[in-house]
C-alpha angles and dihedrals in degrees: 000000000000132000095265092051091045089052089055091052092049090048090054090050092048091050093046096043112037092193093053106109090349112164091011122139121240086253090055091049091050090050090052091050090050093051093047091047092051095047095044099040092110092061131071122246089246093054093048093044092052092046092050090049090051090049091050095048093046095042117126098162102063089228124117114254120259123238088256092054091051091049091048090053090050092050090046096055093039091054096039110130093006097083127080120224117237090257093050090049091049091049089057091048092046091053090048092054091058090070099030102094088088103004105044095133093050092047091047091053090056092058123097117259092250089062095041087062089064107035135045131207090251091056091051089051092047092048091049089061097047129093106281093228090058092046093049094048116026100023092041092051093048092046094049091049091050092045092050091050092048092051090050091050090049091052091049090050092047089054092059118101113257093246090056091048088052091051091050091049092049091048091049091050091048092049093047091049092047091044090055095054120106112245 
């Protein structure tokens, strides 16, 4: 999103929320536009505009949305329908365990990436050999809690600006290279 588009978004917020930037100087308003532009540069005007409209129509506080709220709305509608619920994810894992006593690796490979980040083939094999009541209660509960936390972390990461994601990636790569050196 560019400065002109960001100015349009800020104008919509000012019209929708009379207290937003009320009594601010033109310098303050320009600073606000600059911050919003910087933080939303990875999104299109259309995405931001839709997210702002959603925020306005769902608003119950009478306060303008923050940049983070706008980004969360964008992530929400971009991911809509692509994300499994905890129960749906568990159902896939539960089905995979039924054939994992001898075929855990094959069953693991069939799972979506979001689930593979939480389970391993050896866990599938272990769960296939456990009492089904324990698997369907304790293991299911623990898995669903882990899955929900992982989805939340993924959303938080998606909300980061691309330049921050790149810094994190560079730092991770540096740490993994340094961690692999012989001392």
